[in-house]
C-alpha atoms as one frame of an Amber mdcrd trajectory, in Angstrom:
protein
  61.485  -0.423   9.349  58.831  -0.743  11.955  55.488  -0.926  10.318  53.283
  -0.794  13.404  52.651   1.509  16.515  50.495   1.090  19.621  47.248   2.748
  20.326  47.174   3.180  24.195  44.365   4.446  26.530  46.295   7.205  28.281
  45.126   6.837  31.826  46.199   3.172  31.620  49.401   4.013  30.027  50.185
   6.707  32.474  49.330   4.321  35.584  51.676   1.596  33.880  54.617   4.149
  33.716  53.857   5.353  37.321  53.934   1.739  38.744  57.131   0.892  36.918
  58.769   3.885  38.230  57.860   2.716  41.728  59.167  -0.736  41.168  62.446
   0.583  40.087  62.629   2.313  43.519  61.283   5.826  43.055  59.419   7.259
  45.809  55.765   7.822  44.460  52.908   9.774  45.980  49.514   9.745  44.713
  46.413  12.268  45.606  49.025  14.986  45.794  48.532  18.440  44.158  51.691
  20.635  43.615  50.819  24.195  44.480  54.029  25.894  43.102  57.648  25.369
  42.717  59.946  26.729  45.658  62.719  29.042  44.688  65.725  30.249  46.771
  68.070  32.875  45.284  66.765  32.231  41.757  67.104  28.548  41.934  64.360
  25.878  41.927  64.844  23.764  45.238  61.602  21.955  45.632  57.768  22.268
  45.560  54.842  23.055  47.758  52.561  19.920  47.840  49.146  19.304  49.221
  46.951  16.298  49.554  43.379  15.817  49.334  43.095  15.087  53.119  44.470
  18.498  53.945  48.214  17.344  54.481  50.563  19.965  53.064  54.181  20.416
  53.214  57.489  21.358  51.101  59.318  18.770  49.374  62.878  19.615  48.409
  65.107  18.256  45.718  68.463  18.710  43.673  66.446  19.322  40.459  62.808
  19.767  39.879  61.211  18.493  36.607  57.902  19.636  35.593  56.051  17.042
  33.859  52.536  18.556  34.746  51.417  18.328  31.068  49.095  20.906  29.642
  48.688  22.280  33.156  52.121  23.988  32.492  52.479  24.648  36.234  56.172
  26.035  36.307  55.821  27.991  32.967  52.439  29.711  34.268  54.269  30.529
  37.784  57.322  32.100  35.718  54.986  33.689  33.051  56.809  31.949  30.157
  53.752  30.381  28.238  53.338  31.699  24.831  50.327  30.971  22.864  50.728
  29.990  19.303  49.453  32.667  16.960  49.265  30.475  13.775  47.204  27.359
  15.212  43.872  28.409  16.644  42.281  25.084  16.464  39.068  23.630  18.023
  38.740  19.833  18.887  35.888  17.888  20.049  36.060  14.003  20.708  34.801
  10.980  22.511  34.637   7.266  22.746  32.216   5.166  20.759  31.047   1.776
  20.427  29.468  -0.103  17.236  31.473   1.967  14.607  31.679   0.339  11.263
  34.650  -2.250  11.304  37.830  -1.600   9.433  38.279  -3.429   6.039  39.852
  -6.891   6.169  43.593  -6.654   6.791  43.316  -3.085   8.264  42.166  -4.001
  11.799  43.640  -1.914  14.477  44.874   0.808  11.954  44.467   4.481  12.662
  42.322   6.335  10.092  42.274   9.973   9.231  39.299  11.676   7.403  39.520
  14.788   5.450  36.594  17.011   5.560  36.723  19.083   2.668  37.857  22.217
   4.832  41.410  23.409   5.128  42.714  23.025   8.472  40.088  20.398   9.410
  40.362  16.670   9.786  38.946  13.896  11.942  40.505  10.811  13.469  39.350
   7.292  14.185  41.664   5.313  16.664  40.573   1.719  17.678  41.141   0.791
  21.407  40.264  -2.279  23.352  37.014  -4.261  23.441  35.418  -2.595  20.509
  35.794   0.905  21.595  37.210   3.588  19.226  38.319   7.255  20.017  36.823
   9.388  17.495  37.051  13.199  17.031  37.324  16.215  14.669  39.716  19.173
  14.542  38.980  22.550  12.710  39.808  26.007  12.948  38.136  27.595  15.978
  36.400  30.281  13.873  34.490  27.668  12.134  32.778  26.444  15.379  32.329
  30.109  16.613  30.323  31.129  13.452  28.412  27.828  13.084  25.805  28.623
  15.808  25.587  25.001  16.704  26.230  23.095  19.782  29.403  20.915  20.039
  27.505  17.855  19.347  25.700  19.607  16.271  28.822  20.886  14.918  30.448
  17.400  15.235  27.632  15.794  13.383  27.851  18.509  10.590  31.614  17.650
  10.135  31.023  13.971   9.939  28.490  14.771   7.133  30.959  16.303   5.161
  32.854  12.882   4.426  31.018   9.721   3.018  33.372   7.217   4.584  32.966
   9.002   7.870  29.268   8.920   7.544  29.271   5.166   7.002  31.872   4.867
   9.969  29.495   6.586  12.302  26.033   5.226  11.185  25.584   3.073  14.076
  28.037   4.616  16.788  27.027   4.873  20.155  28.981   7.324  22.424  30.030
   5.820  25.683  31.650   8.959  27.456  31.005  12.410  27.747  32.371  14.869
  24.962  35.848  16.172  25.482  36.465  19.683  24.044  39.763  21.733  23.657
  40.604  25.009  21.900  43.582  27.137  21.598  45.803  24.280  22.784  48.997
  25.021  21.007  51.845  26.888  22.711  55.599  27.042  23.636  57.650  28.459
  26.339  60.232  31.216  26.376  62.701  28.802  28.159  62.728  25.016  28.697
  65.282  24.949  31.481  66.719  27.024  34.120  68.732  27.024  37.454  67.499
  23.775  39.116  64.615  23.117  36.816  63.519  21.522  33.636  60.532  21.237
  31.598  59.369  18.027  29.816  56.536  16.913  27.557  53.565  19.093  27.256
  54.788  21.056  30.234  57.190  22.736  27.669  55.241  22.574  24.361  52.349
  21.145  22.806  52.089  21.505  18.875  48.857  19.521  17.625  47.221  16.225
  17.835  47.371  15.353  14.133  50.532  13.175  14.234  50.185  12.029  17.949
  53.407  13.766  18.678  52.511  14.240  22.357  53.489  10.959  23.599  56.650
  11.192  21.460  57.746  14.498  23.016  56.972  13.220  26.542  59.090  10.167
  26.399  62.018  11.486  24.576  62.192  14.752  26.467  62.070  12.877  29.809
  64.837  10.526  28.669  67.007  13.602  27.472  66.232  15.332  30.789  67.516
  12.375  32.661  70.693  12.425  30.727  71.022  16.206  31.315  70.601  16.056
  34.959  73.097  13.069  35.459  75.514  15.017  33.281  75.252  18.282  35.174
  76.075  16.143  38.391  79.025  14.495  36.793  80.642  17.645  35.415  79.267
  20.244  37.723  78.198  22.444  34.814  74.388  22.430  34.952  73.965  25.526
  32.677  75.990  23.709  29.714  74.120  20.257  30.242  70.697  22.026  30.529
  71.358  24.418  27.776  72.241  21.435  25.439  68.954  19.649  26.510  67.019
  22.796  25.594  68.362  22.912  22.222  68.171  19.183  21.667  64.289  19.057
  22.468  63.512  22.241  20.753  65.206  21.202  17.537  63.216  17.897  17.320
  59.754  19.502  18.214  60.434  22.342  15.661  60.442  19.432  12.994  57.014
  18.398  14.298  55.811  21.960  14.120  56.961  22.554  10.619  55.432  19.083
   9.456  52.169  20.107  11.181  52.116  23.554   9.763  52.553  22.204   6.287
  49.874  19.448   6.765  47.438  22.334   7.484  48.609  24.382   4.693  47.729
  21.631   2.315  46.384  18.466   3.400  45.960  16.853   0.022  49.653  17.370
  -0.949  50.563  15.508   2.235  48.291  12.574   1.378  49.898  12.458  -2.230
  53.421  12.295  -0.974  52.327   9.682   1.313  50.934   7.456  -1.450  53.894
   8.162  -3.918  56.577   5.135  -4.029  59.431   7.537  -4.047  58.345   9.242
  -0.802  56.239   6.843   1.068  58.931   5.286   3.282  60.452   8.922   4.241
  56.833  10.007   5.149  56.526   6.940   7.239  59.846   7.216   8.872  59.342
  11.049   9.620  55.789  10.295  11.132  57.147   7.452  13.401  58.651   9.946
  15.693  61.971  10.703  17.190  62.978  13.865  15.246  65.852  14.548  17.764
  68.180  11.943  16.074  70.192  13.644  13.519  69.655  10.955  10.764  65.785
  11.325  11.160  65.828  15.022  11.624  67.959  15.312   8.296  65.347  13.103
   6.458  62.341  14.958   7.742  63.877  18.363   6.787  64.838  17.002   3.177
  61.113  15.838   2.853  59.751  18.930   4.050  61.880  20.771   1.536  60.495
  18.817  -1.338  56.931  19.218  -0.034  57.314  23.043   0.250  58.554  23.345
  -3.357  55.674  21.221  -4.454  53.361  23.398  -2.629  54.677  26.523  -3.978
  53.985  25.015  -7.527  50.433  24.273  -6.681  49.786  27.747  -5.308  51.162
  29.592  -8.205  48.789  27.632 -10.632  45.082  28.928 -10.245  43.812  25.856
 -12.121  45.361  23.247  -9.743  42.556  21.301  -7.800  44.888  20.873  -4.942
  44.846  24.492  -4.211  43.279  25.481  -0.736  39.458  25.745  -1.137  39.352
  23.631  -4.187  37.810  20.960  -2.122  35.298  23.235  -0.627  32.658  23.672
  -3.425  30.122  25.168  -1.190  32.674  28.094  -0.350  31.944  27.598   3.340
  35.385  29.001   4.209  37.713  31.268   2.261  41.226  30.287   1.693  44.220
  32.084   2.730
């Protein structure tokens, strides 16, 4: 089993993929903004593109793949975007220097901090040259009722965890704050006549398990397979329909895993530490829930976690119940 992953700076990673596509023979354009997708008789046939210098023209293709990320260009054009009603998260993060170093033997590892609030957590991801990405996630209502500025709110969440306080004692922010809210969504459709959605352009769940890059890379690979199959067999509807089912089934696993994490964080942590479950938790979080074997393993693990969750919820004395770790009563559990 692979026991490591890669922490990448997203802009550098995207540039690497872009250059690689060019080296393989793809025609690449930079400084271009796609205005909209062109349809003829209900079928996507190209895009209207504009350059920074005023150049504008229609570009035509046999298939249009929307990889516009959370811009969700085609989904907005077709009014297919649906906000997730259950995830109302708020996130604030930045890059920092001079954070406390990881313990010996744990250099380069990603750390998560629990904050004593249900549906709240923090990440600490080491990058290059002594820089770390550090951010907090909580329910949007927590920020709205706090009366604090984003920076004050960030500091107040750091203060809820002693380890997190130690990590941030000498930290110096090197970039502006990034803020996101209400970022979870899905689409009514993932594919249609002449078009496919990939990555964040078709769905975004949550940053907790870094599923975004997993979804982007696998959905792009599956879209490539679906397009080639549609050309070879001459049955685009069947090929694109199978693509939609395949990616949705995989991302549904990410969604269910994330939902259970937010229901009871401490249970998730306990399963990860138990010898009988540790390997299954690690494999599930490594990604690729589209593979039938991985999908079956993840669903089996989720079933066991749900059973444990029901036992905890039914026992009013269980300290793992939601709210038990919030002695100040700063949020009611639900």
